[in-house]
N, C-alpha and C positions, 0 to 999 in steps of 0.2 A: 712635658718634653711634647717641640711641636714635631707633624709630620716628619720634614727633612733630618731633625735630631734621631726622631726616632730610627727612621732607615737610614743615620748613617752606622747608626750602633747594630740594628742588622746585617750589616753590610751590602743593602741593595739600595737603588736606586730610589728619591721620591718616585717616580711614576715609576716601575715597579708596584713599591707601597700601596700604590691608590689605584696600582688595577687589580691587585690583591685582594686589599677590602672592600674592593666595592665588586669583586666576583665578575672582573673583565676580562678578555682573554687577552692572550701577550707573552707570559710568562709559563714556563714548566710547570705541571702537576709537580714534579718534584721539591723545586721551589716555592711554592705556593704552601705546597702539606705542610714542609720546613718553618715557611715563613710566620705560616697561622699557630704553630703550636708554641713558637717563640713568644707570640704576642700574649697568649692563655696563661703562660708560663711567667711571662710581664707581666700579670692583672691588667693590660691593655686591650681586651678580645671586644671591649666597647670598642675601638673602636673601628671593630668587621661586622659590616652593614649585614642586616636578614637580607639573606636570598630571595627575591623579590619572589612569588607567587605563582607557578607553571598553572594557568590552566589547566584544569580534569578533559583530556580529549576522549571526551565520552559524546557520543548519539543518544540519544532520546528513541527510543520509537517506538509513541502511542501506544496502541488499541485500545478505541474508545468504540464502548458498548451503552447503545440505549437499551436496547433489550435484553437483547443477547438473544434471540431466533434465528440469528443468520449465524454469527461467530459462534453462539459454541456449538452451534450445527457440527460446520463447515466451517474451520480456520484457515484460513485461503491464508491469511501472511504468516501461518508458518513456511507454506512452500515460497515465500519471497523472503523468509531469513536468510536461512545459508546467501541467497546472492546481494542480498543486500551490507549481511554482515561483509562479505569478502570485497564489494567497491568501499566500501568503508573506511577498510583495512588500506585498502593501496592508496590511499590518502594522511593514511599516520591515525586513523580512531577506534575508538572499538565502541558495539552496541549495546544500551542498558536496554531490554526493553520494561514497559511500562502501560498495566492498565490502567486504565479509565473508566468508572462503571456510571455511569449517570445513576442508578437509583440507589446510591450512595452519597452521603454527602461529598460536594464537590470542591467547596474551600479546600480540606485536608490535604483531600488527593495534590490536589496544584503547587498546592503548599511543600508537602514534603517530595513530590517532583522541580519543582524550583532548586531546594534546596540538593538535589543532588547535582547540580555546579555540569548539566550536559552544556555544548557547546554552542547546541541548536534540535532539531526533532523533526521525525516524517510521522504525520500523523495517520494514518491507517481509519479512513473515514467508511467506512462500507456501509451501517451505519446510521450514521449522522444525519440529519439536516437540516437549513440553517440554520436557523434560530440557535442549536447546539454550539455553533460557534464562536457565541459572542458572553457562553461562557471561559469559554479558554483567555478570555483578554487579559486576563493576569499572567502568561505564562513571559517567560521571562529572555525568552530566545528564540534567538528564528526558527521560519517553524512550515512546512512545506508537507503539503495535505495528497493526499494516497488513495486511488478508488475513490473520488468523488470530485466533483470540476467542479461543484460552485458557483453557478459561468455566475452569478451576478452579484458574488463578494468577491473583497478585493486582494485576494490571498491566493499564491503561489498553488497550484495544484499540476500532478499526473495522474491522469485517468484509464480506466479505456475510451475506448471510439464505440462506444453499444452501439448506435446508430447503423457503421459501419458493418458490422459483424451480422446482425440480424439482414441486412442486406443484399448479404455476403450469402445466407442460408435461402431464400427468396427468392434469387437469382439464381443456384445451381437449382432449387427445385423448379421453375419458371422451364432451362433450357431443358427439363426431362422432361416437357409437354403438361406439367403441373396444373390446372388452372385455378383450382379450390386449396386453398394451404389455411389451416386456420392456425393456433396459435393457444398453447400453456399458459397461464400468467400462476406469478406466486401470491394467495394470496396475502402475505407478508410483502409491503409497497418501501423497497426502498430506492434511493436513486437512476443507481446502473439501469434494476428494470423499467421503469419509465421511461428511460432513454430509449430500451431494445425493443419495447412495445410500438414506440414511437418508430422508430425503423421502422419493424415489421411493417405499420401500416404508411406510411410514406412507401417503404420499395411496391407493396404492392400497389399503390396507386401508380407506381411508374415507370409498373410491368402493364398496367391499363389491366390489371386486374380484380372481382368484384370483394371487394370489403365489408365481413359480411358481421355480423355482431354476435353474433348467433355464434360463432364459429371460434370466439373470442373466449375461452372456457379457465375460471378459477377454478385454481387448483390451491393447499397447504403447501408448505414448506416443508416437508421434510418428505425423505422415499416413501417413508409409511405412508404420508399423511395424502400424497400424491395420490400413491396406490391403490390408497382407501377413496377416497373422491374420483379417481377418473372409475372407479368400479359400478360407484353409486353410478354416475355416470353411463355411461355403458347400459342398463338398466333400463331407461328408459329414452334411450336414444340411438339410434342404428345407421345414419343415415350421415355418413362422418366425410372428411373434408378429403382429399385424397395424402394429406401431410400435415404433418403441425411441426411448429418452429419452435421454440420453449426459453421460458425467461433461461433455467439453469437446467448443468446431467440430473441435479440431482433431483423434479421435476420432473422431467421424460424418463427417469432407470424407475421410477416408480409410476408413471402414465406406459412407459413399457411391457412392464410387470401384467398390467392391469388386460391391455388389450390383449398379446397370450393367452391370459388367461383367460377372455372372452372367445378365443376362437380365430383372429386377427392373426395375420401373419403379414409380419413385419420381413421385410417392405413389401413383398408381393401386393397386400391393400392395403397397405398405407408406411408410407414412409414419416419419417421423424428424425429432425435433427434440433439436437444440447446445444448448452452454449457451457463456457470456461473449459471444458475441455478436458474434465479432470482424472486422473487416473481408473476409475471406477467404469469409463469410456469405452473402454480396451476389453472388459470382462466381462458387459450384457453379452449379453443372445441376439439378437444380434449383438456385435461391436458393434457401440453407438457415434456413428459422426456427427462434430460437435465446429465448435467457434472457438480456434485454440486463439487466448492470449497470453503472449511471452512473458512470462514469470522474471528474466533475468532482462528484456530492453524495461518493465518494470520501474523493477531493484534500482538499473542501475541510474534510469534516466531521474527516480528521485534525492538520490545519493547529490548526483551532479549537479541536481538543481540548487539543495542544499549546497553544496561544497563555494555554489556563487555567488548564492546569498552570505557566506559567510565572511567571501572577500569581497564587496561592496561594499562600498560603504556608507551610510542610514540614510547620507544625503539626498540618494538615488535609486534609493531602492522603493517607491513610491508608484512606480509601474508593477499590475501582478503578472504574471506568464500563465498559460492556463496550455499545459504539455499532455497529446490524445498517443496513446500508445493498439497502433495498429494492431488489426484481429485474421484470420485467419480459418480458412474453413477445413479441418479434415476428414478429408471423406472414409468412413469405413462401412459397413455393411447392413447400416437402415433406411439406404435411401436409392430407392430402386432405381 
């Protein structure tokens, strides 16, 4: 039987039959359901085209752990998740959380990730080095990198304007007449910390303040570790700067505890400014001034940039974009 003859037997037009068996709009749901049932009863269900597979509306949020010493201690990505999920849903997408750990075989992890049928991915790259990006060449989806600029690599990124943050801290202290400003740096180095220290050094020079290597103190990246290292430092050093700017709030909180324990009064004897404005800043005594990074803006820009990549034809995707999120100083009680 031809389609025309089948349509006549079913009491519909050949055009309507074509719309139904090809799953196209143009007929009522009731007619479609009735005709599909009749075709099955007639043994003609082979005419019904298979429903085309619909792409899963999933975005992968990939956490890349190089060593875990930063992310395991303070999983900043958890603070971003709600904003990322909310923004993704406005585009009709769901978020799948996935961890890649460099300490385990990567090939199987990437293979499993590709099998999740995600339309794109946001890569949280806090702990990553540029050479780690080559391990992700096997990913079969558009990618936006979060929290690492990878300045020399052709990838789309959304990261913190770290140099702006430490510049704001130095400017704030200089306005209050402080001329000797030290730096508390993490012994674990990531790209963000390198940029923050660079911003500190550039800001000192711009404000015509002395950059003294002896005022840059390396502490372990943990509250307990920075407290222990700062306490040891204070046992042999008494000639301290008027203020410290820090790689991170975690280091600032530990150092603050050691300073108070050693008899220093903050901020009367010495001021201190952290970075990231973690919730702990509000509960220290005194409350810690810190450089704030908008988690909302961070998440919005990452999702929006991925959506742009998904809409963009592959032929026009050769240019990479580097987006920086600005910072602002939150003034509390740790600066005189």
